[in-house]
N, C-alpha and C positions, 0 to 999 in steps of 0.2 A: 464531578472530578476534583479534587484539590491544587491539582497540578495545572497551571494555566498553560495553553499554548502560543498565547500574543502576550506580552508588554501593555498594561493597560495606560489608558492614558493619563490617569494618574500617576503612575509609575512614571512615565515621561515627565511627566510636569514637574514631579521631583526632582529628579533628575539635574531637570534644565535650569530648577531655582539653586543645586547645586553647585552647577557649573559658574553660575552667576555671583554666587557667593565669593566662589573661590577665587572668581574674578579682580572682585572688589577687595578680598584679605591684600591682593598681589598687588595692585594699586596701592593700598594704603601701607604697607611695611617694605614693599619694594624687594627686589634681588638680594640675595645673598651673593657675596663671592665663591667662585667656585674655591673647593675645598684646595691645600696646597697638597701637591701628591709627590710619591716618591719614586725615582726610574731604579729600577732592577734592572739589571745588566749582565748579562755573564755567558762563559760557553760552557756547554756539556758537552763532556768526553766520554767514551766508551772504557771499560779497562783494559783494553788492547792499545790506546792510546788515541785510536780515533776518531773524530768529531760523532755525535750522534744528533738525530735528527726527528722531529715526530709533532706531537704538539704536547702544549700545557692547557690541563681544565682547572680554573681558580675557581672556587665556590666560596660562597661567603654568607652567615648569618647575618643579620642586622645590627651594627651597632651605631655607636655618636661617637663623633673622636674626642680627644683631649680639649680641645675648639669649641664642642657643642654642635656639630655640622652632625645632621641625621644621614646614616648612610644605609639603605634598604638591604635586604638580601636581594642577591646576583649570582652570576655564572658569568665566567669571562674564558673565552678557550684563543690561544694565540700559537703561533709556531714557532716549535725551534727551526732556524734555518737550514740550508744546505751545511753550513761554516760551521753549525752547532751553538749558533748565537741564538739569544733570547733577548726582548728588551719587551718592559712591560710597565707602566706608570700606576702605582695603587698608591689608594690614600692609607696614611699610617694607621697602624691600630695598636700600635703602642701606646698604652693609658687608657684606651678607648674603654669604654660602658654597652654595655660590660665586661666585667674584669676577665681578663684570658679572652680575649678575642681575637680570634686567627684567622688566617685563611687556609682554607684546605685545599690542598694540590695532589692532581694528579699528572703525572706524568707518562704518557705512551708513546713509547718509540717505535719508528717504521719497522726494526725486527719480532715485532708483537710483544716485549716486555712492557708491562706497566709496575709504577712504583706510587707510592703516597707519601707524601711530609706535610707540615705544617710551615707555614710561614710568619712570625711576626714582624710587621716591616715600621722599621722606626721615621720618626720626622725627621729626614736629614735631604739633602739632594739627592744625589744617588747611593747605590748602595747592590751589593753581591747576593747570589744565590746564596753562596756560604753563608754570607754575615747572620740573615736572616732567618735561617734553615732552623728552626725552635730543636734544642737538644733536648727539652723537656715538652713534651706532647703538652698545649695548651691548658689550662685547667679547669675551662669548659669541657675536658675529655674526664669524663669519670675514670677510667682505668687509662693511666698514665704509664708511660717508661723513660726513665733516664739513661743518660750515659753515663760510663764509668768517670770521667774527667767532673762531671756535675757530682756525684757520687762520693767521690774523693774532697772533692773542696767542699761541700756540705760537710761531710764526717770530721772536719778539723777543730769544730769548734763545737763539739756536741761532748756530753758528759757519756762516757760510756760504764758497761755494766760491771768491767772487773778493774782493778789497779786503785791507785791511790789518785786523788786529783783535787785540787782548791775549786771552789765554787764561789766567786766573787758578785757581789750585789744582790740584791732582792730578788727570790722566788717565789712565786705564789704557787700556791698548788690548790687546783678543782675541786679535788678529791683526796683526802689524807693518806701520806706516803705508808706503805707498813715497814715497821721498826722490829728489833729486836727488845726484848727484856731488857729493861736497862739495868745495867752492873754498877756504873758507878752515881753521882749524884748528878752531873751535867749532863746526864746522857736522855735522851726522850723518852717517854713514859706511852706506851700502846695501852689500848682499849684493856685485852686480857688482865696487864698491869693493876691497871684502876679498877677494877672490878674484885679482882682479889683482893685489893686494899679495903675495898669497902663491905665487903660480904656480910663483914657482920655487923652492919649497921641496919637499923630497922629501914621498909620500904611501905610505903602507908599508899593508900588507893586516893584517886584525885581528886575524887568528891565523895561529899558526905560531911557530916559532922565529927569536928576535931577537936571538941572540948577536952577529951581524956589526953590529949596528947599536950597540955597545959606545963610549960615549965621541964619539957621533954626536948632532948635536941634529936632534931627529925632530918634525916636527907629524903627528904621527899620527890616525885613525880607528878607534879599537881599538874592539873591543867587550871587555864586561866579563868574558869566559871566556878561557883559552888562558894561556901560559907568557909573563909580561911580567918575570920576574926581571932582565932582561939592560937594560929599559926604566927603573929606579929612578930617580925625581930628574930623567925627561927628561920634557918640556911635550909634552903630548899633545892636539892640536884635533882636535875630530871634524870628518870632511870630508862637509861637506852635500850636496857634488854628487852623490857614491855611494857608498852606504855600504856597498854588496857584500853579501855572504852572511854573516851573524855566526848562527853552529851551523847549527840544522837549520831546513827552510825551514819555515813558516807559510801558511795561506790568507788571500786577500785578508782587510780589515778592513771589515766594511759597519756600519751604522749601527747599535748597539745591539749588539755583539757582540763578546764577552772574546775576546782570543789570548791561551792561556797555554803558558808551555813552563819545561822544568825548572828553570832560573836564568838569571839575567840582570837586564834590568831593570825596572824595578819602579813603580808607580804611573799617573796616568793620562794617557793621550794627547789633551791638546783643539787644536782650533784648525784649521787648513785641510790636511788628511791629503789625499794623493793618491796613486793607483798600490799598489803592494804593499809589505807591512812584512816583513820576514822577519825571523828571529832568535827567542832566549829571550826573550819578554817576558812576564811576568804582569802578575796585576793591575790591567790597564790597562783601560779602557774607553772607547770612542771616542767623544766626542760629537759631535752633529751641529751643522753651523753651517750657515748662511745661505747660503755659495759653494759649497762644494765638501763633498760629502760622496759616498755610493755610493747614484746615483740611480736606480736601479730593483732591488728595488721601495722603497717608501715603506714602513715599516714605522709602523704607528700606534700602537704601542706604547713608542714612543722619546721621550724624556724632553723633547725640545725641542719637543712637540705638548702638551707639559704648562704649567707656569707661563710659560716662553717665550712661550707662542701664546696667553698672557691666559683659558688655560684653568685649573680646578680641580686638575687630575692630567692626564696623557698616558691613554689608551686602556689601560682596567683588563682584562685577561680572565679577572680572578676574577670579574665580575661584581658587583662590590661597591661601585665608585664609576661616576658615568653619565658615557659615553665619549662622548657625544654631540659636545661640544666639540673632543675632540682630534680624532676622527675629521673633522670639517668641517675642523680646522685643516691635517692632514695633505692632504685633498682640495684646500685652498685651495696647500698649497706644493707640492703634485703639480704643478697648474697655474702655476706659478708660474714667471716668465722664467727662474730659475737652472738651471730642467731642459729650457728650451724645446727642443723637437726632438728630445726623447726619448719612445719612446712610453710612457703611464703606466702605471705598474703598483701600486694600492696593497694591502698586502700585511695582513691579518688574522690573526696567528698563532693559533692553538686557543688556545682558550677561550672566555668567555660573555661579551660586551658589550652594559651598558646602554643603552639608545638611547632618551631622551624625546622627543626633535622628529622630523621626516621625516629623513633622508639624501637629500639633492638631488644627483644624481653625474653630471656629465658623461657623454657619452654615448660619448665617445673613449676614456673611462681603462678599462683593465682592473683590475675588486675580484675580488682572488682570497683565499681564505679557504685554512683546511689540511684542507679534506675537511665533507661536511655533518654527521658527527656530532663534528667537531672543534672547529670555528668558529662560533659561536650568534650570531647580533643579536637580542638579547631586545628588544621594543619595549613600555615601560611607561607611557608616555603614552596612554591611549585615548581622549583626546579628538585624536589626530592625527589629520589625514587621511589619511597614508599612513607605510609605515616607511622603503620605500627608493623614490625615485621616479626614473626615469632622464631625465635633461634633456637640455637640446641643446649646443652644441657647446663648453663651458667657457668660461672665463672671459671670451674675448675674444667671445661673443656672436654668433659669425659662421661660417659653414661655412668650414675651411680651402680653401686652393686644390685643385681637382682631388679631392676629398674627396665622393663622390656617397651614400656610405653611413658610417655611426659608426663601425663595427669595433669597437666596446668589446666590454666583455664582464663577464658577474658571474659566479664559479665556487665552487666547493665550499665551500660556506657552508648554513646554515638561517638563515631569516627565521623568528622566532617570537612570536607574543603570547601572552603566559601566561594572562591575562586571560580570554582564548577571546571569548566573545559582547559583552562589555564593550569589544572593540577592535574597531568597524566599520568602519575606516578597509582600505586597498586596503596587502597586505602588499607589495608589488612592483608597479612600474606603469612602462613606459616607450612614449614616444611619439615615436620614432625609428627611421629606417630602419637595416638592416645589422647589428644588433644580435644579441648571442651571450648565451643564459643556459645556463648548462653547470654541471651535478649539483649543482644547489640544490634545497634544500625549504623549502616554506612550509607555515607549521604552525599551526593552531589559528586560524585568523583569525574573526571575527563579520562581515566584510566579503568584498570580494573577495582572490582568491589573485595569479592575475598579471595585472594587467589590460595587455594592448595595445592602445593605440587611437592616434589622429590617422596618424601617420606610420609606423607602426610594421609596417613590408613588410620583407621580403627578411634575415627571421630567421631565425636555429636556435639550436633549443630540444634540449638534447639531455640527456638524463638527470633530466626534472623529475619531484619527488617532492610533490605537495599532500596533506597530512593534515590532517582534520578542518577543513576551510575551508567557510564558507558557500557561498560561489559562488567553485570553485578557478579557472575559468580563463576568460579573455575575450578572444577575438583576432579584434580587425578586420583588415585590411591584406592584402594582396596579398602570394604568394612565399615565406608562413613554413613553416617546416617542423618536426614536431616529431617527434622520435624517444626513444622510450622513455618516457612518460608514465605514470607512475603516481600515479592517485589515490584516495585511501582515504577511506570514511564521507564525499563529500560533502554538502553540505545539514548538518551536522553543527559543533560546535564544542567546546570545554571537555573533550576527548577524548573526543569521541560523547557528553556528557549533554544537549548543548542542540542540538535541534535546527531545522531550518526550513521543513520541506516541508510538502505539502499536508494531513496530517498530525501535524502538529506546532501548539500552542496555547501562545502565548507562549515558547517554548523546550523546551514539553514534548511529546514524542511518545507515543505509545501504547503501554503498557509489554506489550513482546514476551516476558519474561521470566517467563513461568509455562505450569504444563502442566495444570495442578486440571480441575476440573469445575467451570465455572458453571451455579446450579441458580435461574430465576427464583422467586420466593416468593411475589411478587404483582404486582398489574398494576391500576391506577387512574385513573380520569379525571373530572374537574369540568367538561369542557367548551371548560377554555383548557389546563389544561396536564396533563399525563399522570405517574404517578408509578410509579416499578418498585421492587424490591427484590429486591436478590439478595444471595445468596452462593458461595461458592468452596469447593469440599473437593477433596484434604486440604492442611489450612493450609502445608505445607510445598514445595506444589506450586502454590500461590495468590502472588498480588502480594504483594509485599514479608514473605513468608510468613504471612500473614495472611489467615483468612478473609473479613475485613471489609472489605479493600482492593480498590477498583476498577482496573483496568487503564489506562483512560480517565478523561480530566479532562474538566470543562465546556467543551464546545466541539469535544470528539470527536464522533463518529459512533458508531452501536450499531445493531444489526436485532433488532426481537422477530417473532417466529413461532409460531405455533399456540395464540397466545391465544384461546379458545371465548368464547362468551355476547357479549360487547364487542368487536367481531373489530376495530373501528376504533383500540385499542390496539395490534395489528398493523403494523409498519410501520418501514421506515428514519429515524432521527429525529439531531438532532445533540441534545447532552447542555446542557440550560440549566444544572444545578446538578447536582455530585455530592458526596453527603456518604460521608465512610468511616466504618464503624464506628456506624452509625448506621442500624436497632437494632443493637444488641451483636452482631457475629459476620458483621455485613452491611453492605451498602452500598446507599444510596438514589441512585437517577439521578432528574433530571426531564425532561421535553421539552415543547415546544409541542405539543397534541394538542387537535381539537375533542370528542374520543369523552366521552360521559359513563358513568360508572357501572364497576362491577367485573369483572372477567374471569376466566375457569377458566384458572389455570394450570399442571395437571398435566402437558399432554405441551408444555408452551410453550419456547421457547428464546431464551436472551439470550447476543447475539454483536457485540463489539466488531468495528468495518466500516473495514474501510481504502480509502480513496479515491485514485486516480492521482493521479500525481505531475502538475506542470507546468512543472518547471523545468529545466532539465540541467544537469549538474556541469560539462561544456566546451561552448561557445558559440563556433562558427566563424564567419567570413566571409571572403570575399575570393575573387581569383581564382589560381589555384593553390598551394592549400594542402594539403599533406601532414600524415598524420597516421599514423604510422607505428608498433605497437608501443607494449605496455602493458597495462595494465589500469584499470578502473575499476570498484569495489566495497569495500563492500559496497552496494548501492544500495537502503538504508535510504527513504530525503529524497530520492529524486532520480533525473529520467531521465539517460540516459547522457553522449550526443552531441546539440547542435544543431548543424544547418548552416541558416543563414538567408540567403537571398540570396546568396549564393555562386556561383563556377563553375570546374569542373575541379578539387572539393575530394576525396579520395581519404582514406579511415578506412581502414587495413590491419590485420591480423595483432592487432587490437587483444581482448580478453579481458573481458566484460561480466558481474556476475554481481548475483543479488539476495541472496543467501545468507538465505534465509528462516530462521528462529529460531522452534524451536515450531509450525510450520507457519502461522505467522502469513505472510498474503501480502505483497509486493511488488510493488508497479504501476507501476513508474518503464518507461517505453521506453528502449530500446535506443539505436535512432537516431530523432531528432526532424528532419525536412528542414519549417522556417517555423514550424511548428506555433503554440500561441497566442499572440498578440505581446502584448508589454507596453503595458498605460495605465495611465497615471494621471489624476490629478483637476487642476486648479488649485485652490489656498486662499484667494486672492483674486483681485481683479478684476484683468486685465490692462489697462494703461491706458497706457503705452508707447507712442510713435508711431515717434521717428526714432531706430531701434535700426544699431546698427552694429557690427562689432570692438573700434574703439576705445571705444565706449558703447556695451552691449548695454543692451537692455531685459530686467530681471529679474524674473522670476517664481517665488513659491512655490507648491509641486505638494507634493500628499500624500504619494508614497511614490517615491524613484528606487534602490530596493533590486535592481531587478531589471532597471533599463532598461543593456543593451549600450555606450547612446551615452554615456557617463559620465566624468569627467577627474576624479582625488580632489580635485586643491587647486584652489581656483577662479581663482589666477593662471594656470594653465595650460590655463584655459580655449578661450585662441587655438586649441586643437589641436584641438578637434572642432567648431568655431560653424559648422561649413559643413554638417553633416546636416539634412537634411529631416525637418518633424514635422507633424502637423497638429493642428489644435485645432479639433473639434466641439462641438456641444450635449449636452447630457448626455442629450436624449432624441432624438439623432441614428437619421435613418433613411435609406436611399440612394433610398427609392422616395415620402417622402412629402415633398408640398413647400408641407406648411401650417407657418404661424409656430411658431416651438419656443416651449415654455413658459417655457424657462430661459432665454431668449440677448434680447440687447436688437432693437425693434422693426426688422424685415426681415432679418432671420435667420431663414430656413425650418429645417424640422428635415434635410433632406438637405441643407445648405449646410455648407463647411468652411474655412478658413484653412491654407495650408501655409506654412511658415515656416523658417528654419533657426537652430540652435542645438545646444546639446547640454545635460545634465544635471549637475551636479557636487555637494558634498558640500554636508550644511544644507537638503537636499530645495530645493535650486535649479535654475532653470530660464532659463539664458543666452539670450539672442536675439539675433541680429544683421540678419536682416532679416524684415519681415514682408510679407504680400501678395504671395507668392513664386508664382514659376509655376504654374499649375493652382487657385488661391483659386480660389472660388464664394461665399465669405462677404463682405457688404460691408468695404470699405476701413477700417482700423483699428478694427475691432469691439472694443469691449470686450468682451471674455470674461469672465461672473463667476464667481463660485467654485463648482466642481462640473462645470465643461467639461471633457472627455476632452481628452487629450492622447496622442497615439497615436504610438508609436515604430514605423514599419514599412519592415522593410529588406527585404522580401520580393520585391522586383523581380529579374528574373532574365533572360536571354536566352541559355543555355547549359544542359548539362548542369551540375546542381548538384552532386551526389553520388554517387562508387561507394565501395561497400564491399567489400571483397576478403578473404576467408578470416579471417573474426572468428569470435569465439565470442561467439553471443549469448543469453544468459542472465539478463535483468535480471528481467523479470516472471514472478512465480510466482502461481498462484492459493493460495485456501488449503487449504493442506493436510491439514485435518483441519476436525471439524464444530465446534470450537469460534473458529472467523473466519468472517467473511463478507466478501465485496468488494462496493463500488459502481462496478459498470462500465454508464456508459450510452452510448450512441453521440452520441443529441443529446436534448436539452431544449427546451422550448419557454421563450422567455424573455418577460415580458411581455404584452400584449394584442398588438400587431402588430409586436415590436421582431424575431421571427423565431427563431433558435435557437441553441444551445452546446452545444460539443461538449468543455468543459471537464472531462467526466468520463469521457472516452471513453477505452477500454483498449486497446493494441496492443503487438506486440512492436518494429514499426515503424510510427510517423506520419508521412503524406507530405503536405503542402500546408498551406496556412493555413488555420488552424481556425476557423471562425467564433464568437464570442463572444457576441454580441447586443447588441455598445456600439458598436465602429467595424467589423467585421467581420461580414459577412451571406453566411448561405447563399444561393444561386443560386436563382433559379426564374423563371420568366415573369414573376411581380407583384412580385419583390422583388429585383433585380439591383443589386448595389455595380458600376457603370461607371467608379467615378470612377477606378481604379487597380486595374493587373494583378497577379494572385497565383498564376502558373502555377507547378508545382515539380516536378523533375525526380529522378529515381534510380535507381538500377542496382543490383543485391545480385549478386555473384560467388564463388560456391564458399563462402558463408557457412553457418556451422553454428547453424540455430535450435533450440532448447529450450524446454522446457517443453509442457502440454497446447494440443492444436490444438481450441480451443474456441470458436467465432464470437465472446460477448459480451465473456469475457474476454479474447481478442485474441490469446491466446499463439499464437505460431508464425502470426501473419498480419501482413500488409500492410494497413492503412488510411488509405484517398485520402480526402482533406478539399478542398473548393473552394470558394472564395469570389470575389465579382467577378462580371465579364461571364459569359455562356455559352459564350465560344469560350475559357476559361482552362483547360486539360487539366491533370491531373495524367498526369505519363509516368512509365512505371515498367519498366525492362526486369528478367530475373532469367532464369537459369540452373540454378535449383534442380531437383533431382532428383524423378522422380515420386516423390505420394503418392496412397495410397490415401485416394480420395474418393468420394461420391455423387454420381450424374449430375445435373445441375443442374436443377431442376423451375421454384418459381416465383421464386426470390430474385431472380433476373435482373431480374423486374420491379420487384422494389424497390431496384435499384442493387447488389447482392453479383455481383460476379463471382467465380469458382472456377474456376482452371485444374489439370485433371487432374493435368500434369505439372510443375508448378509448385507453391509456396509458395502458399497463397491469397491473394488480393487482395479488398477490398470497397471498395467506392465506396460510402459510409457513406449509409446514408439520413439527411436532417434530419429536426427535427421539423415543417418548412414540408410535408414532402412530396416533395421535389425528391430526389434523391440525388445526389452529387459527382461529375463530369464525369472518366472517366480513361480512359487509353490505357495496355494491358500488352500486353508483347509478350514471348514466352520465347524465348530465344536457342537454348537446347537442340531443344526442337520446333518452333522457326519459326513457334507459331501466336500470336494476335495478338487484342485485346478491345479493345472500346469502350463506353463507356457516356457520355450524354448525354440526360436523362430529357427536360431543356428541350427537345430539339429532337425529344425523339420517339423517342431512337436507344438502343436495349437490345440491342446486338448482341455475340457472342464466340463464337471459335472454340475449342474447346476438345479438346484433343489427348490421344485416349485410347490410350498406349501402354502401359501397364503391365500386363505378361501377368497377375496376378495381379487384375486388377481385373475384376469379376465382378460388375455393377451391375441390379439388376431394376428399376431407372428407365428403362434402355437395351435390355435384351435383348442376344442374341447375333449378332455378325456374323455372315450365312450362311455366310460361308466357315472358320469359327471357332468352332465349339460351343461355348457357353459363357464366351466372352470379345469384349465391345467393341470389339473394336478398330476405330479411325477415326476420325473428327471430328463436334464438336458442335459448332451454331450456333443461333443464338436469330434469328426473323422470317425475315430474308432474307442472303442471302449470295450477290456476285455475283464471276463472274470476266472480265475485262476485254481486249480486244485492245490493241495499241499501235498507234497511227498516228501520223501527223507531226502532227497535230494533237487533233480529239476523236476519241474512242475509236469504232469503227464498230460492236461487236458486242458482245453481252454473254451470257453465259450463267448464269440464278440461280436457285437453291434459295430455295424460300420454305415457312416452317412456323412454328409456334408459338414463341413466347407469342401475338403479336400476330397471326398470318396463320394459317386452318386453315379447314376444309372445301374450297370451289370458290376459295380466295384462297390456299391452300398449293400445294405441286407445285414444277414447275419451268418455264420458261420460257427463251423466246429473243428478244431483241429486237434490231435494227440502230438506228443512227442516222440518222433523216430530213436532218438539217441543221440542224432544228431542237427537236428531242425523239427521245426513245427511241417506238419503236414496235414493238409486240408480233409476232412472226411468226409464233410457234408455241408451245404450252404442254402441260402436262399436269397438270388440277387434281387436290387433293386427294381428292377424288372418285374418281378415274379417267377421268375426262371428259378428251376430248384437244381443243384449241382448234384448229379448220380452217378453211378462207377458205370464206366462204358465199358464195351466190348472187348476193347485193345487190351483195356489193363486187366481186364478181367483174365483175359483167356493167356496173359502173360504170366499169371501168378500159378507157380507150383505148386500142387499139396506138399504140405510139409516141410517145405524149403522161406524159410522168414528173412533171409539175409538180406532179398531184394523186395520184400514184401511192401506196396502200396495200401497204405489204408484205405477203404473205400465208403461209401456213405451208407453200407448196411450198417453201420455199426452205432451210428446217431441214429438210423431207421430204427433199428430192433430196440435201440433205447426209448426211442418214444414210442413204439407200439408198445413196450412190457409197459409202458405210465398212462399211456391213451388208449390204447387196444388197437391203434391202426398197423399200416403195413409198414413193414421194415424195407420192402423194396415193391417196385409195379415194372408191369410192362406196359409202359403209357399207350393209350388207346391210339392205331394206325393200321393200315390198309395195306394190302400185297395183292397183286395180281402177278399172275404169274401161273405156272404149273408143277415147279421143283421144290415148293417151301422155304423154310427160313433151318438152316443149321443149328448145331448146339451154341448156345450162348448163355454163359454166365450171367447169373438173377443176381446173385447173392450169396457171399460167402459168410458163414456164420462164426462168429469170434468166438462163441460157447455155443456146445451140443446142448440140440433142446428137438422142443415136438411145434414144429409148422405148418401151416395150411396153404396151400397153394390153389386158387382158386382163379379159372379161365372163363373168356366168354366169345364166343364167332359167332357172325353173322355174315349171309354174302350180301355183297350189294348188289354185283354183275354176274347172273348164271352163264358157267360153263357148259359144257354138253356131259361131263360126264364125270364121275369118280368122286372124293371123299375129301374133305381135309379134318383134321385134330388137332388140339394143344397135347403135347407131352411135356413132363418135370421129372427129372433126373436128379434126387439127390445121393446123397456117399453115407449109408448107416453103417456102422461097425465093421467098414473097410471096403462093402460093396455097395455097387452102383446098382437104387435102384428105379421102374422106369411107371411111372403113374401116367395115365391117357385120358384124355378126357372123351366125351363122348363124340361122335364123329358127325357131321352134317355133309350132305349131299352135295356138289359143289354146282348142279345140275339145275338148283332150285332158288330164287333171288328171295331173299330175307329169311332160307335159312338161317335157324341158329339152334347155339346149345351153350348151357350153363352147366359147370361142373367145379366140385371143390374136392381135393386129395388132404386128407391128412396124414403125416410122416414123420418118423425121425431124424434129424442129420448131424453128421459127425462135426466135431469143432473143425475150422479151418476147409474144411473141405467145400468146392463151389458147390451150390443148388444151380443147376443148369433147366433152360427149357429148350423147347424148338415147336415151329409149325409144317406137321408132315403133312405132304401133300399125295395122298393115294390113288394112282391111275389116273391122276385130272387132264382133262382135254378140255380142247375151247380155249377160250378166253376169258377167263373169270377174275374176279373183284371180291377179296374177305377182308373183313374187318376184324381186327383182334386184340385183346387189351390181357391183361394178370395181376394178379395181387399176390403176393405173399408176405403173411404173418407168422411172427413167433410168438405160440401159444404158450410157452414155459420154457 
């Protein structure tokens, strides 16, 4: 990797040498006296005469005073006190260099109003705001506004277009004035007059042999080369109309271009130059004029964008001088009427350009450099809101006719922040439709890289590179398309030395550059704090090359294991303090711990511990968004790609990699769909009530670093002020309706307010509408400091994300025993707040993750039904790497749900079969595992409820669903892998050793198709929820109001057949109280397999009276039946006979069919007989056992079957 993770020793030496050299210079030259300052003091009043109070923020670009003192760029905030007074001492900038230097002042009053002005401070003892407030916007501002008195005073001494006036003194014109044809001898003659006067004179070519012109008067347009011997002493007048070819042709002359030839005219060509200049011209630089130059492209380095444009210099490609003013002047010129109608192109030739204020470029303009490695915009003002902002439609401020998109572009350059984490602004921002970013590199920012917000849709982003930037890409908007996006080391800056992820503390990440052996020397606890002493060996393999330097700093996490005696010293801890080389050659770490005593550490271990990341390098939303080709690596401090609330988003052919170093884990997810939502808090009470776009309410919040609803410059807040946000008490719980302990009276814990607004720099929250649709809190609640502000973008109504043909290798577990990971799918938060999944690890995360703040895990007692959070994801032909372990989540998709019990995670996959164990009990706790797919887990929340998830495998056609709130834990596992021989399943009876087939949980049914309600279903039932007699299979029919069991076989082998009571209550022809019997399913089986539709199970009868009429079967349809009976005596009586009798109803008549009689007086007497008969539909077929004159105490065994033949 080209990005280094630690500072090399050579770099430390260089820094030390620079420090020593600087010290020597200070010693040699002495220290200059502090520049003289001017005291600015005044009192601010409102229009009603009352004093105003608030703050005044003063920003300035670097300048040099008139006395030569250098003043670097900076920012200063001073209060306007309760009496409206302001006092601040400032270095005078009157007469400063560059010319036109000024202080940019933003006045923010406590009533929410904001104003901006410029101060030009003179060199005096004291002054007032009124005296230094610029009447004219300083020269460094390209588009200036003037006051009326300024115009009146300036107008007094000018020459007017009409009226008689006398002009005194010598006036020099840079271009010829236009005059009418002369009428009197003393009047000026124009060109047309001269041309008319000489029209009859000869014109000759300026080249060739002129011998034939001897002694002839000639007015000729001639060049400075050729044979002119015969033209001696002849008058020569240049021909202005048609200079003709002079020598060899040369290219068109553009602004700032020098055209050279071997000989000829020398000097500068100035004035109004148009068309092609040909001939031998040397030494001439074509100067730009305001009326005619080569219009496209405009070269920012041209001298006319220096002093003539009131800038200290033209854009300087050497990087020595500040180029901001010149570039802005070129932008203004390109938008001026002089080139109206020409597609604007602004050219930045190869070089490095210092930029000290944000460049605001109209979205219709094309800005082009000479290549990413050739043209560099170097951002030198760390206080700037942004580097480059693509604004609206230019100086007109309105959308041109028939132009539905901007169609401008920025191409072939790099935007670089040399100070890394100190530059917290956005490198490049656009909020307009139809814009193009092509061959652009964004580098080394501590804020956002490319920020596409507001109306930034229908964009084309091609060959974008973002290196070492905290948050490389944020993209709102529909129809945005990205081709070849390469992001390197996201979540870092300062060329990788400063980081921002879950394992970073104040920019310092866990040191991965070591491969030595850590040894726990001692472990002690005093009941409040545990102290651990650790050493490393050998020194050359240890952090910093020292045995006494820790790989972690305070705030990082570590794991202690194997301590005996005082086992409470074991566990996962966050370091409270870290002291290197104390004792010598060792380091000491402390952490909060209630254990007391010393532990035996003979076999104990110390492991730096890595937590999963919670923010992605690229954040995408919108409809029809394409992210095609490229890479995101190394993912040390970031997830890969997050898609939140989008529809029809495709990520294709991306290469995501964690790139572990020395076995250190990388716990960034490759893909996150929704994930953890950004939540911040108010830092002051929200009091504003009448909020609008023109007059927004402004609230302060704790942090906006990770909010996607963000605009860099507050003046652009109107681009994002329509997004929905939610404000809730800091003890918010969607199921608790008692008074909040942190909000005004009347605000319950389950209440919230929906507002419209957005975030901007300075941790400001601009609100344009309060009490918006869906709010449940009292109107205009004064939310106190600490209240939650949630930016929830998760709502969706279609397939969110499809990933195709990607390489997913972001997540890597510990590569050796030196490291540990902290991966826990769900943890309890507070006494009743539910759970958080912030430390869940997975290759793919799908769904809104509960955070215990405003997003809650669903269950029957704690369901957030206020807003829906479904998610949809499909993976096609993606390659997953890293170990298949459930806790770590490598090669796993994990599903998370919040909100109501009807919010599901929908997942589709066509992943190839993987060898996995047959499911046993994990389904009951939410896990779903498909044998022919990448495993999917409905994570088990700390509340005891798993996520709601539906999974479909496109290859096997199997489906899975889990909803523990509704008691549904069902899935079908298609077992197709030929090598799958699982002890949990056993073998398929037709394939010895292989468990081919399907696996399901609890119950799985097949339904028929009817015009309205299904009429028949066949169900398999089993574990884990149905066992014993509740297992097995059954056939049911729809009665019109409910499913009614017709037949079935229980898990114990018993058959569900019609009972005598049920049958005898059946009234022929009366279907109103009809109960479907086992006979229907039995007849269906008989027609297919030839088996019986009903039977009289083998039984014995002891007695002399027999068994009366008993319903055997009620046909659903009329047909031909066969009744077969068997009798034999097991105990002989003394006399009489037994026989079986069947009684069908055919054509409305009851028939009697009897079997042969057997004598009751002989043991083992037997008889078998069958009768065939026709029976009507819906008429019971009955049977009985008749005893004829039986005496004694006989016992007879009987059985019978009934088959439907047709």
